[in-house]
PAZARO-682503 format. One line per field, with one value per atom (N, C-alpha, C): residue in one letter; z, y negated, x negated. Coordinates in pm, whole numbers. Layout:
REM PAZARO-682503
aa: A|...
w: Z|...
v: Y|...
u: X|...
//
This chain:
REM PAZARO-682503
aa: M|M|M|K|K|K|T|T|T|I|I|I|L|L|L|V|V|V|T|T|T|G|G|G|S|S|S|E|E|E|G|G|G|F|F|F|V|V|V|G|G|G|S|S|S|H|H|H|L|L|L|I|I|I|K|K|K|A|A|A|L|L|L|G|G|G|E|E|E|S|S|S|Q|Q|Q|Y|Y|Y|K|K|K|I|I|I|V|V|V|A|A|A|T|T|T|C|C|C|L|L|L|P|P|P|Q|Q|Q|L|L|L|I|I|I|P|P|P|K|K|K|K|K|K|G|G|G|K|K|K|Y|Y|Y|V|V|V|A|A|A|L|L|L|D|D|D|I|I|I|L|L|L|N|N|N|L|L|L|D|D|D|L|L|L|A|A|A|I|I|I|E|E|E|V|V|V|V|V|V|K|K|K|Q|Q|Q|H|H|H|E|E|E|P|P|P|D|D|D|V|V|V|I|I|I|F|F|F|H|H|H|L|L|L|A|A|A|A|A|A|V|V|V|S|S|S|S|S|S|V|V|V|A|A|A|R|R|R|S|S|S|F|F|F|R|R|R|D|D|D|R|R|R|A|A|A|I|I|I|A|A|A|Y|Y|Y|S|S|S|T|T|T|N|N|N|I|I|I|A|A|A|G|G|G|T|T|T|A|A|A|N|N|N|L|L|L|L|L|L|E|E|E|A|A|A|A|A|A|R|R|R|S|S|S|L|L|L|D|D|D|K|K|K|K|K|K|I|I|I|Q|Q|Q|F|F|F|F|F|F|F|F|F|V|V|V|S|S|S|T|T|T|C|C|C|E|E|E|V|V|V|Y|Y|Y|G|G|G|G|G|G|G|G|G|Q|Q|Q|D|D|D|L|L|L|K|K|K|E|E|E|D|D|D|A|A|A|P|P|P|V|V|V|V|V|V|L|L|L|K|K|K|N|N|N|P|P|P|Y|Y|Y|A|A|A|I|I|I|S|S|S|K|K|K|Y|Y|Y|A|A|A|A|A|A|E|E|E|L|L|L|I|I|I|C|C|C|A|A|A|D|D|D|Y|Y|Y|L|L|L|T|T|T|D|D|D|G|G|G|L|L|L|D|D|D|C|C|C|V|V|V|I|I|I|L|L|L|R|R|R|P|P|P|F|F|F|T|T|T|H|H|H|T|T|T|G|G|G|P|P|P|G|G|G|Q|Q|Q|A|A|A|E|E|E|T|T|T|F|F|F|V|V|V|L|L|L|P|P|P|T|T|T|I|I|I|A|A|A|K|K|K|Q|Q|Q|I|I|I|S|S|S|E|E|E|I|I|I|E|E|E|K|K|K|G|G|G|K|K|K|R|R|R|A|A|A|P|P|P|L|L|L|I|I|I|E|E|E|L|L|L|G|G|G|N|N|N|I|I|I|G|G|G|A|A|A|K|K|K|R|R|R|E|E|E|F|F|F|L|L|L|N|N|N|I|I|I|G|G|G|D|D|D|V|V|V|V|V|V|D|D|D|A|A|A|Y|Y|Y|V|V|V|L|L|L|A|A|A|V|V|V|E|E|E|K|K|K|C|C|C|R|R|R|S|S|S|G|G|G|E|E|E|T|T|T|Y|Y|Y|N|N|N|I|I|I|A|A|A|S|S|S|G|G|G|D|D|D|G|G|G|H|H|H|T|T|T|I|I|I|A|A|A|E|E|E|L|L|L|V|V|V|K|K|K|M|M|M|F|F|F|A|A|A|E|E|E|L|L|L|S|S|S|K|K|K|K|K|K|S|S|S|F|F|F|E|E|E|M|M|M|R|R|R|V|V|V|N|N|N|P|P|P|V|V|V|K|K|K|V|V|V|R|R|R|K|K|K|V|V|V|D|D|D|I|I|I|P|P|P|V|V|V|L|L|L|L|L|L|G|G|G|N|N|N|G|G|G|H|H|H|K|K|K|F|F|F|S|S|S|T|T|T|L|L|L|T|T|T|G|G|G|W|W|W|S|S|S|P|P|P|R|R|R|I|I|I|K|K|K|I|I|I|T|T|T|K|K|K|T|T|T|L|L|L|E|E|E|D|D|D|L|L|L|L|L|L|N|N|N|Y|Y|Y|W|W|W|R|R|R|A|A|A|K|K|K|V|V|V
w: 2747|2596|2630|2526|2529|2490|2565|2544|2449|2352|2231|2240|2280|2273|2135|2063|1916|1894|1862|1833|1713|1702|1539|1492|1587|1523|1435|1443|1330|1182|1181|1062|962|852|710|760|824|848|984|1081|1216|1203|1090|1098|1060|947|911|1019|1077|1167|1307|1339|1456|1398|1288|1243|1236|1162|1147|1289|1418|1525|1572|1565|1622|1606|1486|1425|1500|1533|1588|1749|1788|1934|2021|1992|2110|2186|2281|2335|2306|2254|2164|2243|2267|2314|2181|2130|2008|2030|2046|2074|1957|1963|1855|1927|1838|1895|1962|2073|2105|1994|1931|1812|1675|1680|1551|1610|1707|1733|1651|1566|1496|1583|1494|1544|1619|1502|1543|1608|1711|1759|1898|1957|2080|2106|2124|2103|2240|2286|2389|2322|2386|2340|2408|2311|2335|2244|2317|2239|2273|2177|2244|2244|2243|2267|2414|2476|2621|2693|2767|2830|2943|3044|3136|3090|2971|2923|2893|2794|2771|2880|3003|3104|3135|3172|3222|3139|3019|2914|2966|2938|2955|3096|3189|3330|3351|3285|3313|3223|3119|3032|3047|3086|3121|3002|2880|2765|2768|2719|2729|2579|2458|2339|2297|2294|2216|2102|2006|1832|1806|1757|1756|1628|1561|1421|1428|1521|1538|1469|1361|1291|1209|1149|1044|919|823|766|598|605|440|417|342|290|265|171|141|259|341|447|549|537|651|588|434|378|417|430|450|599|691|827|903|891|964|1124|1201|1315|1393|1301|1353|1322|1211|1179|1301|1293|1419|1558|1597|1726|1757|1654|1648|1657|1514|1520|1603|1681|1752|1892|1959|2074|2113|2049|2065|2071|1990|2029|2154|2177|2319|2446|2434|2529|2566|2433|2437|2504|2465|2519|2690|2722|2851|2950|2859|2917|2954|2834|2867|2976|2983|3128|3244|3236|3371|3430|3346|3393|3448|3550|3646|3579|3421|3352|3224|3163|3026|2940|2859|2748|2606|2487|2383|2297|2252|2187|2031|1943|1819|1739|1695|1634|1484|1409|1255|1201|1141|1083|939|848|700|654|526|423|365|398|334|399|510|604|496|383|313|203|147|67|-62|-99|-236|-257|-366|-399|-412|-422|-466|-392|-364|-281|-155|-62|4|138|204|328|469|582|710|723|696|719|641|512|404|473|405|475|476|598|617|528|445|367|396|449|498|390|310|201|246|356|359|527|575|711|749|706|743|784|678|717|812|816|964|1081|1100|1198|1253|1153|1158|1246|1161|1217|1332|1367|1511|1578|1582|1673|1680|1582|1591|1701|1702|1788|1949|1933|2054|2124|2030|2063|2121|2067|2100|2203|2239|2380|2491|2457|2571|2560|2456|2456|2574|2582|2667|2808|2826|2967|3017|2920|2939|2874|2794|2707|2595|2558|2465|2318|2254|2132|2014|1909|1777|1653|1563|1464|1338|1268|1144|1051|932|820|728|698|574|463|337|219|170|67|22|8|78|57|48|2|-24|-15|-28|-18|6|10|28|187|185|311|331|214|231|186|243|206|46|-12|-152|-206|-90|-123|-130|-122|-173|-323|-392|-518|-603|-564|-622|-590|-469|-450|-539|-545|-605|-756|-801|-951|-939|-874|-859|-827|-733|-741|-858|-948|-1053|-1168|-1187|-1286|-1257|-1103|-1085|-1115|-1115|-1130|-1266|-1360|-1502|-1557|-1482|-1515|-1505|-1387|-1376|-1436|-1509|-1620|-1505|-1404|-1297|-1324|-1405|-1467|-1585|-1652|-1789|-1795|-1903|-1918|-1948|-1819|-1806|-1674|-1657|-1512|-1502|-1409|-1373|-1263|-1297|-1182|-1184|-1079|-1080|-1155|-1064|-1132|-1137|-1262|-1320|-1336|-1346|-1336|-1197|-1076|-954|-959|-912|-868|-740|-711|-560|-542|-447|-436|-421|-351|-346|-303|-196|-122|-76|-87|-28|114|167|296|384|328|386|404|295|334|421|428|535|693|694|815|873|790|799|849|783|844|974|1031|1152|1264|1240|1299|1361|1235|1254|1325|1342|1392|1552|1596|1709|1803|1705|1727|1755|1652|1626|1617|1623|1613|1753|1709|1841|1882|2010|2074|2010|1990|1955|1810|1723|1584|1504|1393|1270|1164|1105|1017|893|771|650|627|590|524|380|287|164|48|-51|-160|-244|-262|-387|-514|-528|-658|-692|-739|-793|-931|-936|-1048|-1073|-1187|-1186|-1188|-1156|-1143|-1302|-1403|-1545|-1560|-1529|-1536|-1474|-1362|-1284|-1359|-1390|-1468|-1586|-1641|-1773|-1713|-1614|-1532|-1491|-1444|-1389|-1540|-1651|-1773|-1831|-1781|-1826|-1753|-1639|-1532|-1540|-1593|-1633|-1720|-1684|-1761|-1900|-1875|-1973|-1978|-2115|-2141|-2097|-2080|-2027|-2055|-2072|-2107|-1959|-1984|-1865|-1890|-1795|-1800|-1710|-1699|-1592|-1567|-1468|-1405|-1305|-1375|-1281|-1146|-1116|-984|-882|-936|-861|-836|-919|-927|-781|-701|-572|-580|-516|-550|-497|-410|-353|-385|-453|-497|-468|-467|-475|-594|-694|-843|-774|-713|-678|-553|-488|-358|-343|-335|-330|-209|-140|-35|-36|40|72|207|212|320|372|306|367|514|559|720|771|755|829|764|605|554|618|633|690|837|916|1050|1050|988|983|898|774|689|600|607|538|391|300|181|125|34|-13|-91|-84|-157|-252|-224|-298|-421|-557|-704|-714|-745|-785|-834|-951|-1014|-950|-844|-739|-636|-617|-519|-589|-710|-809|-800|-863|-862|-721|-595|-480|-480|-514|-471|-572|-703|-788|-730|-679|-656|-507|-424|-308|-349|-440|-496|-563|-656|-723|-626|-498|-411|-339|-344|-274|-349|-469|-571|-599
v: -1735|-1697|-1531|-1470|-1316|-1269|-1139|-1086|-964|-948|-852|-739|-596|-529|-464|-458|-436|-272|-188|-56|-34|2|4|-112|-190|-334|-340|-265|-271|-241|-172|-114|-223|-156|-248|-372|-280|-346|-410|-358|-412|-572|-566|-675|-794|-759|-883|-902|-808|-861|-942|-921|-996|-1137|-1169|-1299|-1353|-1283|-1339|-1384|-1298|-1310|-1429|-1443|-1557|-1656|-1676|-1778|-1836|-1733|-1767|-1796|-1806|-1829|-1743|-1616|-1520|-1472|-1428|-1388|-1240|-1213|-1076|-1003|-907|-768|-671|-699|-619|-482|-346|-266|-166|-69|12|120|240|317|271|313|262|277|364|382|287|226|133|-1|-49|-205|-260|-369|-433|-536|-598|-655|-797|-869|-996|-963|-1073|-1064|-1004|-1036|-952|-862|-703|-607|-539|-431|-354|-218|-116|1|83|140|231|369|487|582|672|660|694|834|928|1077|1079|979|987|911|975|934|860|884|817|667|661|548|451|510|432|387|446|385|287|295|204|63|55|-55|-110|-52|-115|-178|-92|-153|-288|-282|-396|-525|-495|-621|-646|-548|-580|-646|-575|-641|-651|-759|-770|-701|-684|-607|-504|-393|-314|-273|-334|-271|-176|-79|51|88|72|82|210|249|343|487|523|639|711|821|895|840|752|688|746|827|883|1008|1004|1132|1233|1193|1292|1334|1273|1321|1396|1385|1452|1589|1621|1770|1832|1740|1789|1833|1737|1744|1716|1831|1858|1821|1898|1902|1738|1682|1531|1466|1484|1401|1385|1546|1570|1522|1530|1487|1346|1295|1138|1094|1132|1053|1090|1213|1261|1246|1326|1325|1164|1096|954|874|874|788|820|964|990|939|957|900|742|675|525|490|571|549|562|694|728|601|557|428|319|302|154|217|324|389|343|358|359|205|122|-47|-50|-145|-171|-296|-308|-432|-373|-462|-418|-445|-342|-368|-336|-406|-408|-296|-197|-95|-89|-123|-130|-10|85|210|179|178|154|301|340|482|441|521|542|549|493|550|699|729|892|974|939|1032|1071|947|985|1108|1112|1232|1188|1081|1032|967|880|822|675|605|465|417|283|215|283|316|420|327|351|278|361|297|352|477|514|637|735|699|805|954|1052|1177|1182|1230|1250|1386|1376|1490|1490|1578|1585|1654|1611|1667|1661|1621|1612|1590|1632|1650|1478|1373|1238|1251|1257|1222|1324|1431|1514|1428|1412|1373|1229|1155|1027|1058|1139|1155|1212|1275|1346|1249|1147|1045|953|924|851|926|1058|1155|1104|1112|1083|948|843|698|699|799|795|878|968|1003|931|853|736|654|623|487|550|673|712|696|680|678|525|441|281|205|264|180|114|18|-62|-46|43|94|69|26|-25|51|105|194|97|80|-9|106|109|196|121|83|-25|59|23|91|59|114|117|-29|-49|-163|-157|-278|-271|-418|-434|-555|-529|-664|-650|-580|-491|-450|-283|-267|-107|-29|88|204|250|262|288|417|520|627|612|497|450|439|426|434|285|182|76|23|60|-12|63|206|291|215|182|151|1|-83|-215|-199|-87|-77|-19|75|124|34|-72|-156|-273|-275|-394|-333|-198|-122|-123|-140|-107|-269|-364|-513|-534|-452|-493|-369|-278|-195|-95|-55|60|149|161|277|285|390|387|345|267|220|305|406|491|487|487|521|658|709|874|856|882|884|1028|1021|1128|1084|1117|1095|953|919|786|748|863|790|789|814|777|648|586|467|431|304|285|111|57|-67|-159|-130|-201|-330|-340|-473|-516|-655|-726|-743|-685|-697|-821|-920|-1060|-1075|-995|-1012|-902|-801|-706|-731|-824|-850|-980|-1051|-1157|-1095|-1002|-896|-844|-812|-757|-836|-994|-1100|-1137|-1149|-1147|-1024|-937|-821|-807|-881|-905|-1004|-1100|-1214|-1168|-1056|-1073|-930|-807|-681|-638|-550|-505|-363|-339|-206|-79|6|138|138|36|41|69|107|154|46|6|-112|-72|-58|-79|-216|-174|-316|-293|-326|-295|-380|-404|-509|-424|-298|-234|-243|-327|-342|-275|-186|-113|-103|-38|-12|102|161|297|264|346|340|310|375|356|192|128|-9|-99|-65|-119|-143|-21|20|-122|-137|-215|-360|-392|-533|-552|-434|-457|-478|-415|-449|-590|-651|-771|-856|-844|-915|-859|-753|-714|-816|-818|-901|-800|-673|-537|-467|-446|-344|-176|-103|28|152|279|360|443|489|553|721|796|944|972|1090|1162|1266|1281|1399|1497|1622|1729|1734|1736|1735|1625|1533|1415|1431|1502|1534|1598|1563|1633|1732|1843|1951|1910|1841|1784|1655|1597|1429|1391|1268|1211|1098|1142|1066|909|864|773|728|621|590|432|381|272|235|145|112|16|21|-88|-173|-272|-362|-452|-447|-535|-565|-441|-461|-572|-541|-630|-768|-783|-908|-989|-938|-982|-1034|-971|-992|-1112|-1108|-1199|-1323|-1300|-1368|-1362|-1229|-1204|-1148|-1191|-1159|-1160|-1057|-1072|-1196|-1243|-1391|-1372|-1260|-1265|-1175|-1235|-1166|-1037|-929|-817|-847|-944|-983|-1068|-1131|-1210|-1098|-986|-878|-796|-763|-720|-793|-920|-1042|-1005|-1022|-1027|-885|-790|-667|-652|-725|-713|-805|-911|-1021|-968|-860|-845|-704|-644|-520|-581|-695|-739|-809|-841|-904|-809|-661|-572|-478|-433|-346|-423
u: 952|900|887|941|944|824|772|660|716|621|648|541|554|426|440|336|356|265|315|230|203|48|-5|-38|-81|-107|-204|-313|-422|-363|-256|-209|-151|-129|-77|17|133|249|217|171|125|61|-21|-128|-52|51|139|248|290|407|335|227|147|164|136|101|237|343|479|544|512|560|501|381|297|359|396|446|576|623|776|741|616|599|657|599|624|463|502|358|356|226|221|133|139|67|44|-75|-119|-176|-115|-176|-231|-311|-392|-485|-506|-598|-718|-792|-917|-1015|-1018|-1120|-1117|-972|-954|-905|-962|-955|-1054|-981|-1047|-1156|-1255|-1361|-1302|-1197|-1170|-1025|-983|-871|-850|-731|-721|-646|-688|-613|-629|-516|-526|-500|-638|-630|-493|-445|-289|-312|-334|-317|-158|-75|71|70|-10|3|-51|-86|-124|-52|38|155|139|23|-45|-60|-155|-205|-79|14|115|214|243|275|208|87|-32|-14|-28|-17|109|233|355|384|341|377|269|145|66|89|172|204|371|420|581|667|647|709|862|941|1071|1110|1019|1053|928|958|849|900|785|829|725|788|683|687|546|497|433|355|236|293|229|304|178|183|164|268|241|349|319|239|235|306|388|455|345|226|144|63|52|-38|45|174|279|248|245|245|111|-7|-150|-137|-102|-155|-6|58|189|189|102|112|53|-51|-56|83|130|240|355|373|495|459|321|275|303|238|223|360|430|567|685|665|788|716|614|575|538|460|419|536|643|753|823|829|894|820|695|592|632|636|657|782|882|1015|1019|948|935|861|759|670|795|866|947|1068|1101|1212|1145|1002|900|948|961|972|1096|1096|1232|1282|1313|1361|1394|1507|1576|1460|1447|1344|1436|1404|1469|1339|1401|1300|1361|1263|1248|1183|1262|1181|1190|1099|1090|1075|1200|1225|1182|1252|1194|1350|1348|1454|1427|1333|1295|1406|1496|1555|1681|1712|1819|1797|1683|1643|1690|1706|1728|1884|1883|2014|1996|2134|2137|2260|2238|2344|2339|2239|2254|2295|2388|2448|2372|2385|2356|2403|2586|2611|2577|2507|2506|2432|2433|2398|2243|2225|2095|2022|1934|1881|1706|1678|1515|1430|1342|1287|1146|1093|947|901|801|757|744|741|747|901|963|1115|1160|1117|1166|1124|984|946|1002|1017|1104|1247|1329|1437|1483|1355|1361|1338|1228|1221|1333|1427|1550|1641|1620|1766|1678|1560|1515|1531|1555|1594|1728|1804|1951|1967|1859|1890|1827|1726|1717|1805|1874|2000|2075|2127|2241|2181|2046|1989|1949|1996|2024|1909|1843|1736|1804|1748|1846|1738|1793|1707|1795|1686|1765|1672|1748|1687|1684|1530|1539|1496|1553|1522|1461|1351|1314|1274|1334|1290|1148|1132|980|923|801|759|604|517|375|334|198|124|-7|-98|-239|-241|-357|-369|-323|-228|-186|-296|-291|-405|-368|-507|-513|-434|-398|-344|-227|-106|-16|-5|85|75|84|118|85|-52|-105|-235|-341|-306|-397|-406|-280|-275|-349|-341|-417|-552|-602|-746|-824|-722|-778|-818|-714|-705|-822|-851|-984|-1096|-1093|-1221|-1257|-1163|-1158|-1205|-1156|-1164|-1320|-1407|-1525|-1613|-1548|-1627|-1673|-1610|-1661|-1554|-1500|-1421|-1374|-1355|-1294|-1138|-1098|-994|-877|-846|-764|-682|-570|-516|-430|-469|-401|-303|-150|-90|5|63|181|311|433|583|587|551|594|749|807|962|1043|982|1029|1069|1158|1225|1256|1177|1193|1194|1209|1244|1144|1004|906|918|977|967|858|852|698|682|563|549|611|574|623|772|834|962|1043|946|982|952|829|787|924|958|1047|1175|1214|1315|1303|1190|1163|1158|1122|1158|1271|1367|1501|1561|1528|1596|1572|1471|1419|1519|1550|1635|1773|1828|1980|2031|1951|2014|2062|2143|2219|2176|2188|2131|2232|2181|2266|2281|2246|2265|2148|2173|2087|2096|1987|2014|1863|1959|1878|1811|1666|1590|1612|1678|1706|1722|1685|1766|1833|1808|1911|1841|1729|1691|1567|1551|1447|1366|1250|1163|1094|1085|1001|865|756|651|592|673|613|667|759|794|682|649|560|429|377|241|240|349|369|338|408|388|255|178|64|-41|-9|-61|-64|40|37|-32|-49|-131|-282|-317|-444|-532|-668|-767|-819|-794|-856|-708|-738|-617|-657|-563|-598|-470|-491|-427|-368|-251|-195|-160|-195|-203|-123|-35|30|-74|-122|-213|-101|-85|-15|-56|-187|-214|-125|-138|-84|50|142|280|321|402|452|549|516|616|747|750|908|892|974|969|1126|1150|1258|1288|1360|1360|1395|1526|1562|1575|1532|1569|1574|1693|1769|1858|1833|1937|2037|2128|2231|2180|2154|2103|2221|2346|2450|2461|2464|2478|2365|2254|2154|2144|2181|2173|2274|2398|2529|2516|2433|2390|2285|2197|2100|2089|2134|2116|1991|1918|1803|1843|1753|1740|1599|1571|1409|1399|1292|1273|1124|1056|949|972|940|947|857|886|811|682|670|577|465|516|404|351|438|395|254|302|203|66|83|-28|-131|-60|-96|-216|-145|-225|-343|-331|-462|-556|-522|-595|-673|-622|-661|-766|-762|-840|-953|-917|-1021|-1155|-1073|-1176|-1268|-1198|-1267|-1346|-1327|-1423|-1526
//
């Protein structure tokens, strides 16, 4: 039985991935920051900015696979907290790779990067030009280069570039959760029937988190060292289109307004990928419809507000 060490296990994607991997009969070592350890479940404290601790944890558990999710994952936050984004996403990844190298065994290292490295476009394949438009993308691409460096040193590294995904548990700072939260508040009379958003013309894929973690499980089973893979459907929607879909699911009507304060200075109009390489290798394709994703988000926030 393979042992898989997952970083960022307490986060949105990490919590879903642990469940998906557990169902596949792996031994899971779920790690997260000491101050963020959940009350339920078994977690190992790990601060990836602490190299000595990273080496200690890796040597103690001797994983066959490291699945690296821990990161500053918000584009907006990367603009606000550049130093934290760069240290966490770049130095943290380097520390984890160094810890992996310290083991006297072959380890598969899966680094979850981002579609943001492409800087925009559609039908984007893995060999599309890299165009870095925000600190988040810069930090993730820098970490990819570090993975490539350790690959030449004998580590078994795989780069995954998921396109935009969402689902229950994603922070309300992301666009679809914030819409779902506002609608839930409107339904309960806690907010005026008005939703304020930034760029409603932005077009993204919005994969369901269930489909994405299914792809990650397949990646562990089938992906090849030294390769980069898009996790993408190529099918996208604008924010305005999704608000209309939300309106059909809402129990109360509402208006939508663009708030200039919420519009990013640097934004990507369209970001759609080509996932043919990964799908051909693994047989993966998205199975959850966008309407189901929106409904799940609404029900999640209805239970919280």
